[in-house]
C-alpha positions as CSV (number, residue, x, y, z in Angstrom):
1,M,0.0,0.0,0.0
2,L,1.2,3.5,-0.7
3,Y,1.3,6.0,2.1
4,L,1.7,9.7,2.4
5,I,3.2,10.8,5.7
6,F,2.9,14.4,6.9
7,Y,4.3,15.9,10.0
8,D,4.4,19.1,11.9
9,I,7.2,19.0,14.4
10,T,8.5,22.2,16.0
11,D,11.8,20.9,17.4
12,D,14.4,21.3,14.6
13,Q,16.6,18.4,15.7
14,L,13.7,16.0,16.3
15,R,12.2,17.0,12.9
16,S,15.5,16.2,11.2
17,K,15.7,12.8,13.0
18,V,12.2,11.9,11.8
19,A,13.1,12.9,8.2
20,D,16.2,10.8,8.4
21,F,14.2,7.9,9.9
22,L,11.6,8.0,7.1
23,K,14.4,8.2,4.4
24,K,16.0,5.1,6.0
25,K,12.7,3.3,5.8
26,G,12.8,3.8,2.1
27,L,10.2,6.6,1.8
28,T,10.7,9.5,-0.7
29,R,10.5,13.1,0.3
30,V,7.7,14.9,-1.6
31,Q,8.0,18.2,0.3
32,F,9.9,19.3,3.3
33,S,7.5,17.7,5.8
34,V,5.9,15.2,3.5
35,F,7.1,11.7,2.6
36,F,5.7,9.1,0.2
37,G,6.3,5.5,-0.4
38,E,5.1,1.9,-0.7
39,V,4.9,0.3,2.7
40,N,3.9,-3.2,3.5
41,S,2.1,-4.0,6.8
42,S,5.2,-5.1,8.5
43,R,7.2,-2.0,7.6
44,L,4.2,0.2,8.4
45,K,4.2,-1.2,12.0
46,D,7.9,-0.5,12.1
47,V,7.5,3.1,10.9
48,V,4.6,3.8,13.3
49,A,6.6,2.3,16.3
50,G,9.6,4.5,15.3
51,L,7.5,7.6,15.0
52,R,5.9,7.0,18.4
53,M,9.3,6.6,19.9
54,Y,10.3,9.9,18.5
55,S,7.1,11.4,19.7
56,K,8.0,10.4,23.3
57,K,11.3,12.4,22.9
58,R,9.5,15.7,22.3
59,K,10.0,18.4,24.9
60,S,7.1,19.8,26.9
61,G,5.2,22.3,24.8
62,E,6.7,21.2,21.6
63,R,4.4,20.2,18.8
64,F,4.8,16.7,17.3
65,N,2.0,15.8,14.9
66,V,2.2,13.1,12.3
67,L,-0.5,12.0,9.8
68,I,-0.2,8.7,7.9
69,V,-2.6,8.4,5.0
70,P,-3.0,5.3,2.8
71,I,-3.6,6.1,-0.9
72,T,-3.8,4.1,-4.1
73,E,-1.3,4.4,-6.8
74,N,-4.0,5.7,-9.1
75,Q,-4.9,8.4,-6.6
76,F,-1.2,9.4,-6.3
77,N,-0.9,9.6,-10.1
78,Q,-3.8,12.0,-10.2
79,R,-2.1,14.4,-7.9
80,I,-2.1,18.1,-8.8
81,A,1.1,20.0,-8.1
82,I,1.0,23.7,-7.9
83,G,4.0,25.9,-7.3
84,E,7.7,25.4,-7.5
85,I,9.4,22.2,-6.9
86,V,11.0,22.0,-3.4
87,S,14.5,21.1,-4.1
88,E,16.6,19.1,-1.7
89,G,18.4,16.9,-4.1
90,S,17.1,14.6,-6.8
91,S,15.2,12.4,-4.4
92,I,12.2,14.7,-4.0
93,L,9.1,13.5,-5.9
94,W,6.7,16.3,-6.7
C-alpha cells in the first residue's frame, strides 16, 4: 500500500531525525514535511513504532503531529502539483 506521511514538528533536531528515519525506511520526500512510499504492513508497524518513539522524545510544549494516509497508486498519479518544486536533491518527488 502507498502512504503519504505528513508531519508538523516544531523541534528542529527532532524533525531532522524523523526525516532521516523516514528516508532510512525507504520513503521518498515529496515536500519538506511530507514523505511518500510503498509500505507493507510489517514495515508500516515499524514506521509507526519508530514515530511513536520519536514522539516520546519531544520536549514539553513542543508540537509533534504526524498523519499517515494510505492512498492508491491511481490516486497518487492523479495528484495536482501547484507551485515550484521544493529542491533538496534529486530524491524529491513532486
